[in-house]
C-alpha positions as CSV (number, residue, x, y, z in Angstrom):
1,X,-11.8,-54.5,-34.5
2,X,-13.0,-52.2,-31.7
3,X,-13.0,-53.6,-28.2
4,X,-16.0,-53.5,-26.0
5,X,-16.1,-51.3,-23.0
6,X,-16.2,-54.2,-20.7
7,X,-12.9,-55.6,-22.1
8,X,-11.3,-52.2,-21.6
9,X,-12.5,-52.0,-18.0
10,X,-11.3,-55.5,-17.3
11,X,-7.8,-54.7,-18.6
12,X,-7.6,-51.6,-16.5
13,X,-8.7,-53.5,-13.4
14,X,-6.1,-56.2,-14.0
15,X,-3.4,-53.6,-14.4
16,X,-4.4,-51.9,-11.1
17,X,-4.3,-55.3,-9.3
18,X,-0.8,-56.1,-10.2
19,X,1.6,-55.9,-7.3
20,X,3.9,-52.8,-7.3
21,X,7.5,-53.1,-6.3
22,X,8.3,-50.5,-3.6
23,X,11.9,-49.5,-2.8
24,X,12.6,-50.9,0.7
25,X,14.6,-47.8,1.6
26,X,11.5,-45.6,0.9
27,X,10.2,-46.0,4.4
28,X,13.5,-45.0,5.9
29,X,13.8,-41.9,3.7
30,X,10.2,-40.8,4.6
31,X,10.8,-41.3,8.3
32,X,14.1,-39.4,8.1
33,X,12.4,-36.4,6.3
34,X,9.6,-36.4,8.9
35,X,12.0,-36.5,11.8
36,X,14.3,-33.8,10.5
37,X,13.9,-30.5,12.4
38,X,12.5,-27.6,10.4
39,X,14.6,-24.5,10.1
40,X,13.5,-21.9,12.6
41,X,10.5,-20.0,11.2
42,X,10.8,-16.3,11.0
43,X,8.5,-14.6,13.3
44,X,5.5,-13.0,11.6
45,X,4.7,-10.7,14.6
46,X,7.1,-7.9,13.6
47,X,5.5,-7.9,10.1
48,X,2.0,-7.9,11.5
49,X,2.8,-5.0,13.9
50,X,4.3,-3.0,11.0
51,X,1.3,-3.7,8.9
52,X,-1.1,-2.6,11.7
53,X,0.8,0.7,12.1
54,X,0.7,1.3,8.4
55,X,-3.0,0.6,8.1
56,X,-3.8,2.8,11.1
57,X,-1.9,5.7,9.6
58,X,-3.6,5.3,6.3
59,X,-7.0,5.2,8.0
60,X,-6.2,8.0,10.5
61,X,-4.1,10.2,8.1
62,X,-3.2,12.9,10.7
63,X,-1.1,14.9,8.2
64,X,-4.0,15.4,5.8
65,X,-6.9,15.6,8.1
66,X,-5.4,18.4,10.2
67,X,-4.5,20.3,7.0
68,X,-8.0,19.7,5.6
69,X,-9.6,20.9,8.8
70,X,-7.6,24.1,9.0
71,X,-7.4,25.0,5.4
72,X,-10.1,27.2,3.8
73,X,-11.5,27.6,0.4
74,X,-11.3,31.2,-1.0
75,X,-12.9,32.5,-4.1
76,X,-11.0,35.4,-5.7
77,X,-12.9,37.7,-8.1
78,X,-11.8,40.5,-10.3
79,X,-14.1,42.6,-12.6
80,X,-12.0,43.2,-15.7
81,X,-14.3,43.3,-18.8
82,X,-11.5,44.4,-21.2
83,X,-9.1,41.6,-20.1
84,X,-8.3,38.7,-22.4
85,X,-6.6,36.6,-19.6
86,X,-6.3,36.9,-15.8
87,X,-4.3,34.8,-13.4
88,X,-4.1,34.8,-9.6
89,X,-0.5,35.0,-8.4
90,X,0.7,35.0,-4.9
91,X,2.8,33.5,-2.1
92,X,0.6,30.4,-2.1
93,X,1.4,29.5,-5.7
94,X,5.0,30.8,-6.0
95,X,3.7,33.7,-8.1
96,X,3.3,31.3,-11.0
97,X,0.5,32.5,-13.3
98,X,0.0,29.0,-14.8
99,X,-1.0,27.5,-11.4
100,X,-4.1,29.6,-10.8
101,X,-5.7,30.8,-14.1
102,X,-9.0,32.5,-13.7
103,X,-12.2,31.9,-15.8
104,X,-14.5,34.6,-17.0
105,X,-18.2,35.1,-17.4
106,X,-19.1,38.5,-18.9
107,X,-15.9,40.1,-17.8
108,X,-16.0,38.9,-14.2
109,X,-13.0,36.7,-13.6
110,X,-12.9,34.1,-10.8
111,X,-11.0,31.2,-9.3
112,X,-11.1,29.1,-6.2
113,X,-8.0,28.3,-4.1
114,X,-7.4,26.2,-0.9
115,X,-5.3,28.1,1.6
116,X,-3.9,26.9,4.9
117,X,-3.8,29.3,7.9
118,X,-1.3,32.1,7.3
119,X,-0.9,35.5,5.7
120,X,-0.5,35.6,2.0
121,X,0.3,38.4,-0.5
122,X,-1.3,38.1,-3.9
123,X,-2.2,40.1,-7.0
124,X,-3.9,39.6,-10.4
125,X,-1.9,39.4,-13.5
126,X,-4.0,40.8,-16.3
127,X,-3.2,40.0,-20.0
128,X,0.1,38.5,-18.9
129,X,1.7,41.9,-18.1
130,X,-0.4,44.2,-15.8
131,X,-0.2,43.6,-12.1
132,X,-3.3,44.7,-10.2
133,X,-4.1,44.7,-6.5
134,X,-7.4,43.3,-5.4
135,X,-9.7,46.4,-5.1
136,X,-11.8,44.5,-2.5
137,X,-8.9,43.6,-0.1
138,X,-6.3,45.4,1.9
139,X,-3.2,46.3,0.0
140,X,0.3,45.5,1.1
141,X,2.0,48.4,2.9
142,X,4.9,49.9,0.9
143,X,7.8,48.5,3.1
144,X,6.4,45.0,2.6
145,X,6.0,45.5,-1.2
146,X,9.4,44.0,-2.3
147,X,8.8,44.0,-6.0
148,X,7.3,47.5,-6.4
149,X,4.2,45.9,-7.9
150,X,0.7,46.5,-6.4
151,X,-0.4,43.5,-4.3
152,X,-3.0,42.7,-1.7
153,X,-3.0,40.6,1.4
154,X,-5.3,37.9,2.8
155,X,-5.1,36.3,6.2
156,X,-6.4,32.8,6.8
157,X,-7.2,32.0,10.4
158,X,-6.4,28.6,12.1
159,X,-8.5,26.8,14.7
160,X,-10.9,28.8,16.7
161,X,-10.9,31.8,14.3
């Protein structure tokens, strides 16, 4: 009922030894395909050059390295034990109290901000309504005080300062 393995192997060998009919035109088609000129290849050099420029910019990152080298970290501190919330507002954050909220520890409010070189006006917004100048910094002179609110000024130096 079942064939022996040797019989199966013999039948496979006989099948493989049979002559195969090959289309006589096959050789001609193969030679024609080989001899046909290939379409001109697009040059890869412009793509490689563009990739090299992109990689060098990513590695070098001149726009961020110079900004990082010149910017400085400042900690702003306000003693306000009765306050329930304090935010730092100024030119550097578009006077938006949500962008620089301060945290407290026993009534001492603090936050840290990265500032690029320049002159910035700022103030503290206490309890969402009261504007306070920084008691430890110079205040903005009255002609520069556009909004009629107390504010202070901080100057961040650039290279060599």
